[in-house]
C-alpha positions in Angstrom: 15.2 -54.6 -43.9 17.1 -57.8 -43.2 16.4 -60.1 -40.3 19.9 -59.4 -38.8 19.2 -55.6 -38.8 15.7 -56.0 -37.2 17.2 -58.2 -34.5 19.9 -55.6 -33.8 17.4 -52.8 -33.6 15.2 -54.8 -31.2 18.2 -55.4 -29.0 19.0 -51.6 -28.9 15.4 -50.8 -28.0 15.5 -53.4 -25.2 18.8 -52.0 -23.8 17.5 -48.4 -23.9 14.3 -49.4 -22.1 16.3 -51.3 -19.5 18.5 -48.3 -18.9 15.5 -46.0 -18.7 13.9 -48.2 -16.0 17.1 -48.3 -14.0 17.4 -44.5 -14.2 13.8 -44.1 -13.1 14.1 -46.6 -10.3 17.3 -45.0 -9.1 15.6 -41.6 -8.4 15.2 -41.3 -4.7 12.8 -38.4 -3.8 13.2 -37.3 -0.2 12.3 -34.4 2.1 14.2 -31.2 1.7 16.4 -30.8 4.9 15.0 -27.3 5.6 11.8 -26.5 3.7 8.5 -28.2 4.6 6.7 -29.9 1.7 9.7 -29.4 -0.6 11.4 -32.5 -2.0 14.7 -33.2 -3.6 16.6 -35.9 -5.5 20.2 -36.3 -6.7 23.5 -35.4 -5.1 24.2 -32.1 -3.3 26.1 -31.0 -6.4 23.2 -31.8 -8.8 20.0 -31.4 -6.8 16.5 -31.4 -8.4 13.5 -29.9 -6.6 10.0 -31.3 -6.5 6.6 -30.5 -4.9 3.9 -33.1 -4.2 1.2 -32.5 -6.8 -2.0 -31.1 -5.2 -4.0 -31.9 -8.4 -3.1 -35.4 -9.5 -2.2 -35.8 -13.2 -2.3 -32.0 -13.9 0.7 -30.1 -15.3 0.9 -26.3 -15.3 3.9 -25.5 -17.5 5.0 -28.8 -19.1 6.9 -29.9 -16.0 7.8 -33.6 -15.5 5.4 -35.6 -13.3 7.0 -38.5 -11.3 5.4 -41.3 -9.3 7.4 -42.3 -6.2 6.2 -44.6 -3.5 2.6 -44.2 -4.5 2.7 -40.4 -4.6 2.9 -37.9 -7.5 5.6 -35.2 -7.6 6.1 -32.3 -10.0 9.6 -31.4 -10.9 10.3 -27.7 -10.0 12.4 -26.0 -12.7 14.7 -23.3 -11.3 15.1 -21.8 -14.8 11.3 -21.2 -14.8 10.9 -20.3 -11.1 13.0 -17.8 -9.2 11.7 -19.2 -5.9 13.1 -22.6 -6.9 16.4 -21.0 -7.8 16.5 -19.3 -4.4 15.9 -22.5 -2.5 18.6 -24.3 -4.4 21.0 -21.6 -3.2 20.3 -22.6 0.4 18.8 -19.4 2.0 19.4 -19.2 5.8 15.7 -18.7 6.7 12.9 -21.3 6.6 10.0 -19.2 5.5 7.5 -21.8 4.2 4.9 -23.8 6.0 1.8 -25.8 5.0 -0.6 -23.3 6.7 1.1 -20.1 5.3 -1.0 -17.1 4.4 0.7 -15.5 1.4 0.2 -12.5 -0.8 1.9 -13.2 -4.2 2.5 -10.1 -6.3 3.1 -10.8 -10.0 1.5 -14.3 -10.2 1.7 -14.3 -14.0 0.4 -17.5 -15.6 0.9 -19.7 -12.6 4.3 -21.4 -12.7 5.7 -20.6 -9.3 2.4 -20.0 -7.6 1.3 -23.5 -8.5 4.3 -25.0 -6.7 3.7 -22.7 -3.8 0.1 -24.1 -3.8 1.5 -27.6 -3.5 3.6 -26.5 -0.5 1.0 -24.4 1.2 -1.6 -27.2 1.1 -3.5 -26.0 4.3 -3.0 -22.3 3.8 -4.0 -19.7 1.2 -2.3 -17.7 -1.5 -3.7 -14.4 -2.9 -2.2 -14.1 -6.4 -2.2 -10.5 -7.8 -1.7 -10.1 -11.5 -2.1 -7.0 -13.6 -2.1 -8.3 -17.2 -5.5 -9.7 -18.3 -4.0 -12.3 -20.6 -1.8 -13.7 -17.8 -4.8 -13.6 -15.4 -6.8 -15.7 -17.8 -4.0 -18.3 -18.0 -3.6 -18.2 -14.2 -7.2 -19.0 -13.7 -7.1 -21.8 -16.3 -4.0 -23.3 -14.8 -5.1 -23.1 -11.1 -8.9 -23.4 -11.2 -8.7 -26.8 -9.3 -6.3 -25.4 -6.7 -8.7 -24.2 -4.0 -5.9 -22.5 -2.0 -5.2 -19.9 -4.7 -7.3 -16.7 -4.9 -6.6 -15.0 -8.3 -6.9 -11.2 -8.1 -6.8 -8.9 -11.1 -5.1 -5.8 -9.8 -2.2 -3.4 -9.9 0.4 -4.0 -7.2 1.1 -0.2 -7.2 -2.3 0.3 -5.5 -2.6 -2.3 -2.7 -5.7 -0.8 -1.2 -7.7 -1.5 -4.3 -7.7 -5.3 -3.7 -8.2 -5.2 0.0 -11.8 -6.5 -0.3 -10.4 -9.7 -1.8 -7.9 -10.5 1.0 -9.6 -11.8 4.2 -6.8 -13.3 6.3 -3.6 -11.8 7.9 -0.6 -12.2 5.7 2.5 -14.1 6.9 4.6 -13.8 3.7 4.6 -11.4 0.7 6.3 -12.8 -2.3 7.0 -10.3 -5.1 8.2 -10.9 -8.7 7.1 -7.6 -10.4 9.4 -6.2 -13.2 8.8 -2.5 -12.5 11.2 0.4 -11.9 9.9 1.0 -8.4 10.1 -2.6 -7.2 11.2 -1.9 -3.6 8.6 0.8 -3.2 5.8 -1.6 -4.4 7.0 -4.1 -1.9 7.0 -1.6 1.0 3.5 -0.3 0.3 2.0 -3.8 0.1 3.9 -5.0 3.2 2.8 -1.9 5.2 -0.8 -2.6 4.2 -1.0 -6.4 4.6 2.1 -8.0 6.2 1.9 -8.9 9.9 4.6 -7.5 12.2 7.7 -9.8 12.0 6.3 -11.3 8.8 8.6 -11.9 5.8 9.0 -10.5 2.3 10.6 -12.5 -0.5 11.5 -9.9 -3.2 12.9 -10.8 -6.6 14.8 -7.7 -8.0 15.4 -7.5 -11.7 18.1 -4.8 -12.1 17.4 -4.2 -15.9 13.8 -3.3 -15.1 15.0 -0.5 -12.8 17.9 0.9 -14.7 19.1 -0.8 -17.9 22.3 1.3 -18.0 23.5 1.3 -14.5 25.6 -1.6 -13.1 23.4 -4.3 -11.5 25.3 -4.2 -8.1 24.6 -0.5 -7.8 21.0 -1.0 -8.5 20.7 -3.7 -5.9 22.4 -1.5 -3.3 19.9 1.3 -4.0 16.9 -1.0 -3.6 18.3 -2.4 -0.4 18.7 1.1 1.1 15.1 1.9 0.2 13.9 -1.1 2.1 16.1 -0.4 5.1 15.2 3.2 5.2 11.5 2.1 5.5 12.3 0.0 8.6 12.8 -3.4 7.0 15.6 -5.8 7.9 17.4 -7.6 5.1 18.2 -11.2 6.1 19.4 -12.8 2.9 20.6 -11.5 -0.5 20.9 -14.3 -3.0 22.3 -13.9 -6.5 20.4 -16.2 -8.9 22.2 -15.0 -12.1 22.9 -18.7 -12.9 19.2 -19.2 -13.5 17.8 -15.7 -14.2 20.1 -13.0 -15.6 20.4 -9.8 -13.6 18.3 -11.0 -10.7 18.8 -11.2 -6.9 16.3 -12.4 -4.3 16.1 -10.7 -0.9 14.6 -12.2 2.2 13.3 -9.3 4.3 11.6 -9.0 7.7 9.1 -6.4 8.7 
């Protein structure tokens, strides 16, 4: 390689590094205007979400880690987390707090629950998961997060894991792809959720009826909740991030 080409390549590398530093320095991570312990960067048209990492240096699902003003943040991917997608869509209710007591149904391998763990830094999250393989991954991914209690259990039978839940529940978060999604939520809320507590329910229409139109399925699930005495506050379409999904905010 000639000296001229080597010099040119060195200049290109230098320019790219400079641009990269400018882009990194230009990131301004700030408090979310509504949700405690949730952070944002970017413009209103192109927001990115973050949570402050409770376990420094540890990733859970390959997310980006960023240092800003001496603190470490985890980028929260709305394509991997329905809760992040919901928050980006500006729900009307502020349902998160750092001392929250949460029952999480369908914890899977730990993507969303780990961000919730960052947010609920002084509370506790009971993470129920049915699949043994996912439970092993959940334990591995969250073993240093002392505010997560992994529970191997079937959300269809809430009484079976009652001996693992030892605080009143302020929020039930459910992401369970089953045909009886609304009924599962009702039974768990009736058993654990405090009066006036909240349910965040991710509904996947294709898991309920793969033939029927999604909107009809959503309407049916809402009626099941309302007939059981629950009030629907928000209904947020997150199809942009997760196909055939809406998220409901519901109050007991």
